[in-house]
VODREN-365395 format. One record per residue (C-alpha): z, x, y; residue number from 1. Coordinates in steps of 0.001 Angstrom, whole numbers, always signed. Layout:
VODREN-365395
Z / X / Y / NUM
...
***
This chain:
VODREN-365395
-36629 / +20875 / -33977 / 1
-36440 / +18253 / -30965 / 2
-39925 / +17049 / -29657 / 3
-41415 / +19160 / -27364 / 4
-41223 / +18310 / -23620 / 5
-37698 / +16719 / -24473 / 6
-35180 / +16999 / -21584 / 7
-33553 / +19873 / -20989 / 8
-30291 / +17585 / -20878 / 9
-30965 / +16300 / -24297 / 10
-30954 / +19266 / -25400 / 11
-28621 / +20765 / -24144 / 12
-25578 / +18109 / -22666 / 13
-22677 / +20610 / -21899 / 14
-24751 / +22491 / -19388 / 15
-25983 / +19442 / -17516 / 16
-23563 / +19964 / -14904 / 17
-23744 / +23832 / -14334 / 18
-27938 / +23034 / -14017 / 19
-27511 / +20658 / -11925 / 20
-25412 / +22894 / -9540 / 21
-27671 / +26155 / -10024 / 22
-30843 / +23655 / -8779 / 23
-29465 / +22316 / -6177 / 24
-27881 / +25655 / -4247 / 25
-31054 / +26730 / -4581 / 26
-33296 / +23469 / -2776 / 27
-30138 / +22924 / -441 / 28
-30744 / +26965 / +542 / 29
-34261 / +26777 / +895 / 30
-34387 / +23245 / +2434 / 31
-31568 / +22492 / +4080 / 32
-29461 / +19436 / +3717 / 33
-31266 / +16690 / +5761 / 34
-34737 / +17593 / +4132 / 35
-33280 / +18465 / +566 / 36
-34379 / +15737 / -2351 / 37
-32203 / +14415 / -5468 / 38
-35188 / +14313 / -7159 / 39
-36503 / +17813 / -6156 / 40
-32462 / +18919 / -7877 / 41
-33300 / +16807 / -11123 / 42
-36447 / +18092 / -11229 / 43
-35342 / +21947 / -10905 / 44
-32385 / +21026 / -13303 / 45
-34560 / +19815 / -16174 / 46
-32803 / +16158 / -15811 / 47
-33957 / +12626 / -14683 / 48
-32509 / +11731 / -11656 / 49
-30528 / +8700 / -13251 / 50
-29170 / +11277 / -15168 / 51
-27881 / +13265 / -11787 / 52
-26544 / +10388 / -10488 / 53
-24151 / +10117 / -13150 / 54
-22273 / +13525 / -12065 / 55
-22777 / +13151 / -8160 / 56
-23564 / +9445 / -6300 / 57
-24348 / +11185 / -3329 / 58
-26314 / +14185 / -1602 / 59
-22845 / +15177 / +224 / 60
-20977 / +14644 / -3050 / 61
-23501 / +17632 / -4465 / 62
-23067 / +19223 / -1306 / 63
-19170 / +19911 / -2000 / 64
-19794 / +20169 / -5530 / 65
-22423 / +23031 / -5039 / 66
-19971 / +24854 / -2525 / 67
-16650 / +24479 / -5068 / 68
-19285 / +26108 / -7559 / 69
-20367 / +28452 / -5671 / 70
-18554 / +29983 / -3024 / 71
-14530 / +28712 / -4125 / 72
-14966 / +31206 / -7344 / 73
-15250 / +33981 / -5109 / 74
-12625 / +33525 / -2880 / 75
-10117 / +32912 / -5894 / 76
-11609 / +36673 / -7074 / 77
-10352 / +37404 / -3410 / 78
-7027 / +36173 / -3756 / 79
-6280 / +37896 / -7261 / 80
-7495 / +41316 / -5785 / 81
-5898 / +41398 / -2989 / 82
-2423 / +39741 / -3823 / 83
-1831 / +42663 / -5766 / 84
+1240 / +45165 / -4612 / 85
-1182 / +47252 / -2138 / 86
-1057 / +48302 / +1094 / 87
-2519 / +46202 / +3466 / 88
-5454 / +48100 / +4693 / 89
-6422 / +48594 / +1291 / 90
-6598 / +45133 / +567 / 91
-8433 / +43807 / +3838 / 92
-10940 / +46768 / +3072 / 93
-11370 / +45230 / -619 / 94
-11521 / +41764 / +486 / 95
-14730 / +42819 / +2854 / 96
-16328 / +44742 / +863 / 97
-16597 / +41876 / -2015 / 98
-17696 / +39416 / +832 / 99
-20503 / +41923 / +2210 / 100
-21651 / +42740 / -1393 / 101
-21746 / +38586 / -1855 / 102
-23775 / +38261 / +1531 / 103
-26399 / +40978 / +158 / 104
-27356 / +39926 / -3353 / 105
-27179 / +36355 / -2971 / 106
-29095 / +35110 / +133 / 107
-28885 / +31666 / -1302 / 108
-25110 / +31710 / +93 / 109
-26131 / +33045 / +3385 / 110
-28598 / +29986 / +3458 / 111
-26128 / +27321 / +3276 / 112
-24602 / +28865 / +6375 / 113
-27230 / +28330 / +7866 / 114
-27646 / +25245 / +6338 / 115
-23838 / +24157 / +7653 / 116
-24262 / +25567 / +11457 / 117
-27541 / +23696 / +11591 / 118
-26973 / +20441 / +10467 / 119
-23250 / +19616 / +10751 / 120
-24004 / +18073 / +14379 / 121
-26165 / +15105 / +12381 / 122
-24236 / +15827 / +9372 / 123
-20610 / +16220 / +10856 / 124
-19325 / +16049 / +6746 / 125
-20947 / +18843 / +5693 / 126
-18534 / +20951 / +8103 / 127
-15175 / +19124 / +7055 / 128
-16670 / +19770 / +3315 / 129
-16960 / +23532 / +4483 / 130
-14306 / +23875 / +6586 / 131
-11811 / +22154 / +3649 / 132
-13515 / +24116 / +753 / 133
-13842 / +27722 / +2358 / 134
-12951 / +28031 / +5998 / 135
-9126 / +27062 / +5813 / 136
-8489 / +28692 / +2715 / 137
-10277 / +31644 / +3509 / 138
-8713 / +32070 / +7264 / 139
-4909 / +31440 / +5709 / 140
-5922 / +33950 / +2744 / 141
-6066 / +36513 / +5974 / 142
-3286 / +35142 / +7778 / 143
-1384 / +34957 / +5196 / 144
-1534 / +38748 / +4477 / 145
-1363 / +39811 / +8172 / 146
+1835 / +38174 / +8416 / 147
+3282 / +39733 / +5185 / 148
+1651 / +43107 / +6683 / 149
+3728 / +42198 / +10162 / 150
+6993 / +41869 / +8076 / 151
+6897 / +45066 / +6667 / 152
+5466 / +46667 / +9590 / 153
+2250 / +48034 / +8794 / 154
+243 / +45407 / +11412 / 155
+1495 / +45284 / +15342 / 156
+3042 / +42076 / +17085 / 157
+31 / +38989 / +17262 / 158
-1003 / +36260 / +16322 / 159
-1672 / +36179 / +12076 / 160
-5000 / +33919 / +12290 / 161
-6558 / +35036 / +15315 / 162
-6449 / +38862 / +14091 / 163
-8249 / +36988 / +10884 / 164
-10751 / +35431 / +13545 / 165
-11244 / +38968 / +14776 / 166
-11372 / +40817 / +10714 / 167
-14080 / +38012 / +9460 / 168
-16100 / +37356 / +12739 / 169
-18648 / +40143 / +12078 / 170
-19432 / +38909 / +8349 / 171
-19656 / +35482 / +10039 / 172
-22791 / +36740 / +12471 / 173
-23876 / +39306 / +10080 / 174
-24926 / +36055 / +7627 / 175
-26722 / +34680 / +10853 / 176
-28501 / +37206 / +11485 / 177
-29948 / +37667 / +8449 / 178
-30952 / +33999 / +8332 / 179
-31760 / +33631 / +11878 / 180
-33073 / +36428 / +13082 / 181
-34471 / +38702 / +10446 / 182
-37108 / +36633 / +9470 / 183
-38847 / +36405 / +12563 / 184
-38667 / +40333 / +12513 / 185
-35197 / +41440 / +13903 / 186
-34167 / +44973 / +12629 / 187
-31721 / +44099 / +9084 / 188
-28233 / +44968 / +9014 / 189
-26679 / +46771 / +7113 / 190
-23558 / +44424 / +5777 / 191
-21632 / +46748 / +3570 / 192
-22343 / +50024 / +6399 / 193
-21105 / +46902 / +9507 / 194
-18261 / +45705 / +7100 / 195
-16489 / +49795 / +6764 / 196
-17013 / +50294 / +10499 / 197
-15776 / +46997 / +12069 / 198
-12830 / +47911 / +9323 / 199
-12492 / +50904 / +11133 / 200
-11994 / +49710 / +14706 / 201
-9673 / +46993 / +14099 / 202
-7278 / +48159 / +11841 / 203
-6384 / +51126 / +13754 / 204
-6422 / +48730 / +16876 / 205
-3708 / +46690 / +14520 / 206
-1296 / +49074 / +14090 / 207
+1718 / +49612 / +15025 / 208
***
């Protein structure tokens, strides 16, 4: 048996990166990027600050890894589900329902979205990381689905990228609402109901 108080990272070295990223997601969501301290991340992960630096040289490197670990797998799951041979309407409903469920189930994700919006002017690297890792892949996935649906005659003529922005807009607004206005007493949004009602409206307008 290891001595009491031995650091977690020595007990389970293979788990070190996962524990650091989980702790960093919490700290970024709670503190924001500027106020987040690597010492607190290390403490929550049960590792020394020196061990943390073995994996991530800067706070921006850590943020990039957090986004890749916490957000990208959700995009990949959506991609796998909507890439099946299904009608466009069904594919979009599957994808948006999954996104709505994630917004509801994990407040840390919406906290990171708020972080990017609030701090990207002073830390443009955050916007660059989010754009490269989340925004472009997500819009690209949706635009591709729309372009293919247009070829099959399921969607009317129009710019696929602008259609994609129109579909995703309310989900982005719901995340901003939950993080900015609900904490000061605004009426909560039913994100799933929002997604369903929005899709009923926008998909009807996109049909030929």
